[in-house]
C-alpha positions as CSV (number, residue, x, y, z in Angstrom):
1,M,191.7,-59.7,210.0
2,Q,194.6,-62.3,210.0
3,V,194.3,-65.2,207.5
4,E,195.3,-68.6,208.8
5,T,198.1,-69.8,206.6
6,G,199.0,-73.1,208.4
7,L,202.6,-72.0,208.5
8,E,204.8,-72.9,211.5
9,T,207.3,-70.3,212.8
10,K,210.2,-70.3,215.1
11,F,210.5,-67.6,217.9
12,A,212.6,-67.4,221.1
13,R,214.9,-65.2,223.1
14,F,218.1,-63.1,222.7
15,G,221.4,-64.0,221.2
16,E,224.1,-62.2,219.2
17,G,223.4,-59.0,217.4
18,I,221.8,-58.0,214.1
19,T,223.6,-55.7,211.8
20,V,222.8,-53.5,208.7
21,Q,225.4,-52.7,206.0
22,G,225.6,-50.6,202.9
23,D,222.2,-49.9,201.2
24,H,220.5,-51.3,204.3
25,V,221.8,-54.9,203.6
26,I,221.4,-57.5,206.3
27,E,222.7,-61.0,206.4
28,G,222.9,-64.0,208.8
29,Y,221.7,-67.5,209.6
30,A,217.9,-67.9,209.8
31,S,218.3,-71.5,210.8
32,L,221.2,-73.7,211.9
33,F,221.4,-77.4,211.2
34,G,221.6,-79.8,214.2
35,A,220.7,-77.1,216.7
36,C,217.8,-77.8,219.0
37,D,215.5,-74.8,219.3
38,Q,213.3,-73.9,222.3
39,G,210.4,-75.8,220.8
40,G,212.4,-79.1,220.8
41,D,212.9,-79.1,217.0
42,V,216.1,-79.8,215.1
43,V,216.5,-79.0,211.4
44,G,218.5,-81.5,209.4
45,K,221.0,-80.7,206.7
46,G,219.4,-80.4,203.4
47,A,215.9,-79.7,204.8
48,Y,215.5,-76.7,202.6
49,T,217.0,-78.1,199.3
50,A,213.7,-79.2,197.6
51,S,211.9,-76.0,198.7
52,L,214.6,-73.7,197.4
53,K,214.8,-75.6,194.1
54,A,211.0,-75.4,193.7
55,L,211.0,-71.6,194.4
56,T,213.7,-71.0,191.8
57,A,212.0,-73.2,189.2
58,Q,208.7,-71.2,189.8
59,G,210.5,-67.8,189.7
60,R,209.3,-67.1,193.2
61,S,211.3,-66.0,196.2
62,V,211.4,-66.3,200.0
63,K,209.6,-63.3,201.5
64,M,211.1,-60.9,204.1
65,L,208.5,-60.0,206.7
66,W,208.3,-58.1,209.9
67,Q,207.5,-60.4,212.8
68,H,205.9,-63.1,210.5
69,D,203.1,-60.7,209.5
70,P,202.2,-61.4,205.8
71,A,200.7,-57.9,205.6
72,Q,204.1,-56.3,206.5
73,P,206.9,-57.1,204.0
74,I,209.9,-54.9,204.8
75,G,212.5,-55.9,202.2
76,V,213.7,-58.5,199.8
77,W,216.0,-61.5,200.3
78,D,218.5,-61.4,197.5
79,E,220.2,-64.6,198.5
80,V,218.8,-67.6,200.4
81,R,221.0,-70.7,200.5
82,E,222.0,-73.7,202.5
83,D,225.6,-74.3,203.4
84,G,227.2,-76.7,205.9
85,K,226.0,-74.6,208.8
86,G,222.4,-73.8,208.0
87,L,220.1,-71.5,206.1
88,W,222.0,-68.3,205.2
89,V,220.1,-65.2,204.0
90,K,221.2,-61.9,202.7
91,G,218.8,-59.1,201.7
92,R,217.9,-55.5,201.7
93,L,215.6,-53.6,204.0
94,L,213.4,-51.1,202.1
95,P,213.7,-47.6,203.7
96,D,210.8,-46.3,201.6
97,V,208.5,-48.8,203.4
98,A,207.5,-47.5,206.9
99,K,208.2,-50.8,208.7
100,G,211.5,-51.1,206.8
101,R,212.6,-47.7,208.2
102,E,211.4,-48.8,211.6
103,A,213.3,-52.1,211.3
104,I,216.5,-50.3,210.3
105,E,216.3,-48.0,213.4
106,L,215.5,-50.9,215.7
107,I,218.4,-53.0,214.4
108,V,220.8,-50.0,214.7
109,A,219.6,-49.4,218.2
110,G,220.0,-53.1,219.1
111,A,216.3,-53.6,219.9
112,I,215.8,-56.2,217.2
113,D,218.4,-58.9,216.4
114,G,216.6,-62.0,215.5
115,L,215.7,-64.0,212.4
116,S,212.9,-66.5,212.2
117,I,211.6,-68.8,209.5
118,G,208.0,-69.4,208.4
119,Y,207.6,-72.9,206.9
120,R,205.4,-76.0,206.5
121,T,206.8,-79.3,207.6
122,V,207.0,-81.8,204.7
123,K,208.9,-84.6,206.4
124,A,209.8,-85.0,210.1
125,T,210.6,-87.8,212.6
126,K,211.2,-88.0,216.3
127,N,214.5,-89.0,217.9
128,D,215.0,-90.9,221.2
129,K,215.2,-87.5,223.0
130,G,211.7,-86.6,222.0
131,Q,212.9,-84.0,219.6
132,R,211.2,-83.5,216.3
133,L,213.8,-83.9,213.5
134,L,212.8,-81.6,210.5
135,N,214.0,-83.4,207.4
136,E,212.2,-81.5,204.7
137,L,210.6,-78.0,205.0
138,E,208.7,-75.9,202.6
139,L,210.2,-72.4,203.3
140,W,207.8,-69.5,202.8
141,E,209.5,-66.6,204.6
142,V,212.2,-65.3,206.8
143,S,211.2,-62.6,209.3
144,L,213.1,-60.1,211.4
145,V,211.8,-60.8,214.9
146,T,212.2,-59.7,218.5
147,F,212.5,-63.3,219.8
148,P,213.7,-66.0,217.4
149,M,213.0,-69.6,218.5
150,L,216.6,-70.5,217.7
151,P,218.6,-68.0,219.9
152,S,221.6,-68.2,217.5
153,A,219.5,-67.3,214.4
154,R,220.7,-63.7,214.1
155,V,221.5,-61.1,211.5
156,A,225.3,-61.0,211.4
157,A,226.2,-57.9,209.3
158,K,224.7,-54.4,209.1
159,S,225.5,-51.3,207.1
160,E,227.6,-48.6,208.5
161,E,226.9,-46.4,205.5
162,M,223.9,-44.5,206.9
163,T,224.6,-40.9,207.0
164,S,224.4,-39.0,210.3
165,D,221.3,-37.2,208.9
166,E,219.6,-40.4,208.0
167,D,220.6,-41.9,211.4
168,A,219.2,-38.8,213.3
169,T,216.0,-38.8,211.3
170,L,215.4,-42.5,211.9
171,R,216.1,-42.1,215.6
172,K,213.6,-39.2,215.8
173,M,211.0,-41.3,214.0
174,A,211.6,-44.2,216.4
175,A,211.3,-41.9,219.4
176,T,208.1,-40.5,218.0
177,L,206.7,-44.1,217.5
178,R,207.7,-45.0,221.1
179,G,205.9,-41.9,222.4
180,V,202.7,-42.8,220.4
181,R,202.8,-46.4,221.5
182,A,203.2,-45.3,225.2
183,S,200.4,-42.9,224.8
184,L,198.1,-45.5,223.3
185,A,199.1,-48.0,226.0
186,Q,197.9,-45.6,228.7
187,R,194.4,-45.5,227.2
């Protein structure tokens, strides 16, 4: 049963690649300021400032989820910050979590390369082009996704420190999962 959270999310199509680096670290822009996404939304500079301050003050953090599913955390975001370009994130995928291992394999294989935000709109306006200008957002989570709404929201760095044994094991696991999924789809 999925609980309705009232959160908005941003999904879309392909772009540049996701990468994983040492200790399964990923990083990249989850949101870019001034870029119109495929839903006609544009995030303004500073839209995350109040939310990030509130999270810090409360001792909470932005969650790392798999495909915006709150039942599937796959890692931790160690750093979430705004800069002049957008919302930059850096975190660790957890290989001891089944979906974390799957995410690592899918990223390495190039099957997943998107980041997407889960948020609530606090303040927004419309511009003369009919676009919704998001001026203040309450950020809840940043997910690894197949199709981000903002095509340029991608993981930019990935670990090259996986051993060949780890890599082979993860590839075998992914192949097994693909086989199980294909088998279930035929039923």
